[in-house]
VEXMAR-642207 format. One line per field, with one value per residue (C-alpha): residue number from 1; chain; x, y, z. Coordinates in steps of 0.2 Angstrom, whole numbers, plus 2048, in hexadecimal, padded with zeros to 3 digits. Example, Ala and Ser with C-alpha at 12.3 -4.5 7.8 and 13.67 -1.06 7.14 Angstrom:
<recs>
num: [1 2]
cadena: [A A]
xx: [83E 844]
yy: [7EA 7FB]
zz: [827 824]
</recs>
This chain:
<recs>
num: [1 2 3 4 5 6 7 8 9 10 11 12 13 14 15 16 17 18 19 20 21 22 23 24 25 26 27 28 29 30 31 32 33 34 35 36 37 38 39 40 41 42 43 44 45 46 47 48 49 50 51 52 53 54 55 56 57 58 59 60 61 62 63 64 65 66 67 68 69 70 71 72 73 74 75 76 77 78 79 80 81 82 83 84 85 86 87 88 89 90 91 92 93 94 95 96 97 98 99 100 101 102 103 104 105 106 107 108 109 110 111 112 113 114 115 116 117 118 119 120 121 122 123 124 125 126 127 128 129 130 131 132 133 134 135 136 137 138 139 140 141 142 143 144 145 146 147 148 149 150 151 152 153 154 155 156 157 158 159 160 161 162 163 164 165 166 167 168 169 170 171 172 173 174 175 176 177 178 179 180 181 182 183 184 185 186 187 188 189 190 191 192 193 194 195 196 197 198 199 200 201 202 203 204 205 206 207 208 209 210 211 212 213 214 215 216 217 218 219 220 221 222 223 224 225 226 227 228 229 230 231 232 233 234 235 236 237 238 239 240 241 242 243 244 245 246 247 248 249 250 251 252 253 254 255 256 257 258 259 260 261 262 263 264 265 266 267 268 269 270 271 272 273 274 275 276 277 278 279 280 281 282 283 284 285 286 287 288 289 290 291 292 293 294 295 296 297 298 299 300 301 302 303 304 305 306 307 308 309 310 311 312 313 314 315 316 317 318 319 320 321 322 323 324 325 326 327 328 329 330 331 332 333 334 335 336 337 338 339 340 341 342 343 344 345 346 347 348 349 350 351 352 353 354 355 356 357 358 359 360 361 362 363 364 365 366 367 368 369 370 371 372 373 374 375 376 377 378 379 380 381 382 383 384 385 386 387 388 389 390 391 392 393 394 395 396 397 398 399 400 401]
cadena: [A A A A A A A A A A A A A A A A A A A A A A A A A A A A A A A A A A A A A A A A A A A A A A A A A A A A A A A A A A A A A A A A A A A A A A A A A A A A A A A A A A A A A A A A A A A A A A A A A A A A A A A A A A A A A A A A A A A A A A A A A A A A A A A A A A A A A A A A A A A A A A A A A A A A A A A A A A A A A A A A A A A A A A A A A A A A A A A A A A A A A A A A A A A A A A A A A A A A A A A A A A A A A A A A A A A A A A A A A A A A A A A A A A A A A A A A A A A A A A A A A A A A A A A A A A A A A A A A A A A A A A A A A A A A A A A A A A A A A A A A A A A A A A A A A A A A A A A A A A A A A A A A A A A A A A A A A A A A A A A A A A A A A A A A A A A A A A A A A A A A A A A A A A A A A A A A A A A A A A A A A A A A A A A A A A A A A A A A A A A A A A A A A A A A A A A A A A A A A A A A A]
xx: [26F 277 279 28C 293 2A0 2AB 2B2 2B7 2B0 2BB 2B9 2BC 2C4 2B6 2B3 2A0 299 289 284 27D 277 280 281 295 2A4 2A8 299 297 2A9 2A6 295 29D 2AA 29E 293 2A4 2AA 2BC 2B8 2C0 2B8 2A9 2A3 295 287 287 298 29F 2A9 298 28C 27D 279 267 261 24D 242 231 22D 232 22D 21D 218 221 216 206 209 20C 1FB 1F3 1FB 1F8 1E6 1E3 1E8 1F6 203 210 220 214 210 222 229 21C 21E 230 22E 227 230 23B 246 258 258 249 247 257 250 23F 24B 255 243 23C 24C 24A 238 23A 249 23B 23E 230 22C 22E 241 244 23E 24A 257 255 253 25C 24F 23F 23E 236 225 226 22C 220 213 219 21B 208 1FF 209 203 1F2 1F0 1EC 1FB 1F3 1EB 1FC 204 1F4 1F6 208 208 1F9 205 214 208 203 214 21D 212 211 223 223 218 224 235 229 225 239 23D 236 23E 250 24D 247 256 263 25B 25E 271 273 26C 277 287 282 27F 28D 29C 294 28D 297 2A8 2A2 29C 2AD 2B4 2AA 2AD 2C0 2BF 2B8 2C2 2B2 2AF 2A4 294 297 28B 293 2A4 29D 297 2A8 2B1 2A4 2A6 2BA 2BB 2B0 2B9 2C9 2C4 2B8 2C0 2C1 2AF 2AC 2B4 2AE 29C 2A0 2A7 299 28D 299 29A 289 284 291 28B 279 27A 289 289 27D 27E 27B 26E 266 26B 262 253 251 251 245 237 23B 240 232 225 22A 22B 21A 215 223 21B 20B 215 21E 20D 201 211 20E 1FD 1FA 207 203 1EE 1F8 1FE 1F0 1E4 1F2 1F3 203 203 202 211 21A 210 216 225 226 21B 227 238 22D 22D 23E 244 24E 248 236 239 243 233 228 233 22F 21C 220 228 214 20B 214 210 200 1FA 1EE 1F7 1EC 1F6 208 206 1FD 209 216 220 21B 20E 1FE 1EE 1E3 1EB 1EA 1DA 1D3 1DF 1D2 1C6 1CC 1CF 1BD 1B4 1BF 1C6 1D7 1DF 1D2 1CF 1E4 1E1 1D2 1DE 1EC 1E1 1DD 1F0 1F4 1E5 1ED 1FD 1F8 1EF 1FA 207 1FF 1FD 20F 215 208 20E 222 222 21F 22A 237 231 232 245 24C 244 24D 25F 25D 259 269 273 269 269 27B 281 275 26E 281 282 273 27E 28C 281 27A 28B 293 284 281]
yy: [A9C AAA AB9 ABF AD0 ACE AD6 ACC AD0 AC8 AB9 ABF AD2 AD4 AE2 AE2 AE1 ADF AD8 ACE AB9 AAD A9B A92 A98 AA1 A96 A91 AA2 AA2 A93 A97 AA8 AA0 A94 AA4 AA9 AB4 AB6 ABA AC7 ACB AC1 AC4 AC3 AD0 ADB AD2 AE2 AEC AF5 AE6 AE3 AD4 ACD ADC ADE AED AE7 AF2 AE9 AD7 ADB AE2 AD1 AC8 AD2 ACF AC1 ABC AC6 ABE AAB AB1 AB3 AA6 AA6 A98 A99 A9D AAC AB3 AB3 ABB AC6 ACD ACE ADA AE6 AE6 AF7 AEF AE9 ADB AD6 AD6 ACB AC0 ABC AB7 AAB AA4 AA3 A99 A8C A8A A86 A7D A73 A77 A7B A8B A89 A82 A90 A9E A93 A97 AAA AA5 AB6 ABF AB6 AB1 A9E AA3 AA9 A98 A8F A97 A97 A83 A7F A8D A81 A71 A76 A7F A91 A97 AAB AA7 AA4 AB1 ABF ABA ABE AD1 AD4 ACD AD6 AE9 AE7 AE5 AF1 AFD AF9 AFA B09 B11 B0B B12 B22 B24 B20 B2B B3A B3C B39 B49 B54 B4C B53 B62 B64 B60 B6C B7B B79 B75 B85 B90 B87 B89 B9B BA5 B9D BA1 BB3 BB4 BAD BBA BCA BC5 BC3 BD7 BDE BD2 BCD BBB BAF BA9 B94 B92 B9A B92 B81 B84 B8D B7D B70 B7D B7D B6C B68 B73 B6A B58 B57 B49 B3F B3F B3E B2D B28 B28 B1F B13 B10 B12 B06 AF7 AF7 AF5 AE6 ADF ADF AD9 AD0 AC5 ABB AC3 AD3 ACF AC6 AD6 AE2 AD9 AD8 AE9 AEB AE1 AEB AFF B08 B0E B05 AF5 AF2 AF7 AEA ADC AE0 ADF ACD AC6 ACD AC7 AB8 AB4 ABB AB2 AA1 AA7 AA6 A96 A8D A94 A8E A7D A7F A71 A76 A74 A7B A88 A8B A8A A95 AA3 AA2 AA5 AB7 ABF AC4 AC5 AB8 ABC AB9 AAB AA2 AA3 A9E A8F A87 A83 A78 A6A A6B A6D A5B A56 A54 A64 A70 A83 A8D A84 A84 A97 A9B AA0 AA4 AB3 AC1 AB9 AC6 ABB ABF AB2 A9F AA4 AA9 A99 A90 A97 A93 A7F A7C A87 A7F A90 A91 A9C AA9 AAA AAD ABC AC5 AC3 ACC AD9 ADD AE1 AE9 AF7 AF9 AFA B07 B10 B11 B17 B26 B29 B28 B33 B3F B3E B3B B4E B5A B51 B54 B67 B68 B5D B6A B79 B74 B71 B82 B8C B85 B8D B9B BA0 B9E BA8 BBA BB8 BBC BC9 BD2 BD1 BDC BE7 BEC BEC BF6 C02 C05]
zz: [9EF 9EF 9E7 9DD 9D6 9CB 9C1 9B0 9A1 98E 987 976 976 989 98C 9A2 9A6 9B8 9BD 9CA 9C9 9D8 9DC 9E9 9ED 9E6 9DA 9D2 9CE 9C6 9C0 9B7 9AE 9A7 9A0 99B 990 9A0 9A8 9B6 9C0 9D2 9D9 9EB 9F2 9F2 A03 A0B A0B A18 A18 A11 A17 A13 A12 A1D A1B A27 A2B A1E A10 A17 A1F A0C A03 A0E A0B 9F8 9F6 A02 9F4 9E4 9EC 9F1 9E2 9D9 9D1 9D1 9DF 9D2 9CA 9D9 9DE 9CF 9CF 9E0 9DB 9CE 9D7 9E7 9E9 9F8 9F0 9FC 9FC 9EB 9EB 9F9 9EF 9E0 9E8 9F2 9E0 9DB 9E6 9E1 9CE 9D4 9DB 9F2 9FB A00 A0F A0C A01 A0E A1B A14 A19 A2B A2E A25 A27 A3B A45 A41 A32 A2D A38 A2F A1D A22 A2A A1E A0C A15 A17 A07 A0E A0F A09 A18 A22 A1A A1C A2F A2C A26 A33 A42 A39 A37 A49 A52 A46 A4C A5E A5E A57 A65 A71 A6A A67 A7B A7D A6F A76 A88 A7E A72 A82 A8A A7B A7C A90 A8C A7C A86 A95 A8B A82 A92 A99 A89 A84 A93 AA1 A9D A9B AAC AB2 AA8 AAD AC0 ABC AB2 AC5 ACF AD9 ADF AD8 ADE AE5 AD9 AC9 AD1 ACC ABD AB9 ABD AB3 AA7 AA7 AA7 A99 A90 A91 A96 A86 A7D A8C A90 A7C A80 A8F A85 A78 A80 A8C A7C A70 A81 A85 A73 A73 A80 A7B A6A A6B A7C A85 A98 A8F A86 A97 AA2 A92 A91 AA4 AA6 A97 AA5 AB4 AB0 AB9 AAD A9E AA5 AA5 A91 A8D A98 A91 A7F A7F A88 A78 A6F A72 A74 A63 A5B A63 A5A A4A A4B A53 A48 A37 A3E A46 A54 A68 A6F A5D A5E A6F A6E A5F A67 A76 A6A A63 A70 A71 A82 A88 A9B A94 A8C A99 AA0 A95 A91 AA0 A9A A8C A97 AA0 A8F A8C A9E A94 A9D A93 A8F A9A AA8 AA3 AA2 AB2 AC0 AB2 AB7 AAB AA1 AA5 AAC A9E A93 A9D AA2 A90 A8A A97 A90 A7F A83 A8A A7B A70 A67 A6F A63 A62 A73 A74 A66 A70 A7F A76 A6E A81 A85 A75 A79 A8A A84 A77 A85 A93 A83 A80 A91 A96 A88 A8F AA2 A9C A93 AA2 AAE AA3 AA1 AB2 AB2 AA3 AAB ABB AB5 AAB ABA AC2 AB4 AB2 AC4 AC4 AB4 AB5 AC5 ACA ABD AC4 AD5 ACF AC4 AD6 ADD ACE AD2 AE3]
</recs>
C-alpha cells in the first residue's frame, strides 16, 4: 500500500479539502475518493515531488521503532496492537507512514515478513531475514531486540569513525580559511606598500602576490573546478559500479584508516552471522546475508568465495581461512565454535574483540592526528607570514637606515 496526498472538492458544497489516503496506485486512490463523495483535483504519491524523500528513514528512527516493537511483543501484546501503538508513538512522519502501511498489510492477512518486504529500501536483507526467522520460530521479540542492539552498535561505531575523519577536515577548513584571509587581505597591502616605496618585492613575497592575483581573477574558475570534481566523484561513487568499487577499494587500502575499515567489516560480518545463526537461520543463508551486510563490494566479492566451499560440505572455519580481508581470529573462533556446538557465541566473541580494538585505535588516531595537523597548519601559515611580515620589517629597517 502507498500513501497519496490529494486535493478534492465535495460534490455537494464544492468545498476544497486536502488530505492523504492509502491505496495500491494513483487510479485506485482516485476511485476511493469518488466513492467517498469527493471530486479529485490532484492525487500525488507522498514524497515524489522534486524535493521528495519518499521512504527515507534515519537509523535512529528505525532503531527506536525496532526497540519499541520488540518490547510490546515481548510484553504479550498482539502483533496488530503492537504495530498500532508504535505508529501512534512515532514522531517521524516517514516512519509513521511505513508502520501504518505494515499494519494495513498485516490486518489484510499478510505475514509480517511480507509486510516488511514491501519496504526493502528501509529494511535491509539482514532485517528481513531475522524477521522471517523470528516469525517462523515464535521468537520475534528476541529477533527484534537483537536487531536493535546490532544497529545501535553499528551506528555508534560508524559515528566514531566519521568523527575521526571529520576532525581533520575541520582543521583543514580552518587552515584554508586563514590562508585565504592572508592572501586576500594582507598580501595585496604588502604589494601596494612596496610599489609606493619603489622597492622590488622579495621572491617569496612575489610568489604570494602572484598567487593572490591569480585567485582574485580566477576564483570563479577554481570554484567551478572544485564543484565539478566533487560532483563527479559523488556521481561516480553513488551511481556507477566502477566508482563504487574504486571507493570501496580505497577505503580498505588507505593508510591509517584502511586498518580501521577492515576491522569494521570483519566485526560486522561476524556479528551479523552470530545473529543469524542464533535466530535459527541456516548456515549458508546466514553467511550469504552476513556478506551482504558488510557494505563494501570489494570485501563482499572476496567473502563470497567462501559460499562455494560451504556448499561443498566444508565447515565455515575452513571457508574463511586465507581469505583476503578476513582477520585470523574469525576462522579460529569459528573452528572452536564448530567443535563445541556454539559457533554463534564464538563469532560474537570474536566480533567483540575487534570492536574493542577498533574503539581503541580510533581514539589513538584522533590523538595522533591533532599534533600532525597543527604542525602542517603552523608551517603553511608561517610561509605566508614570512612572505608578508618579514619584508615589512626589512622595508622599515631600510627606511630607518
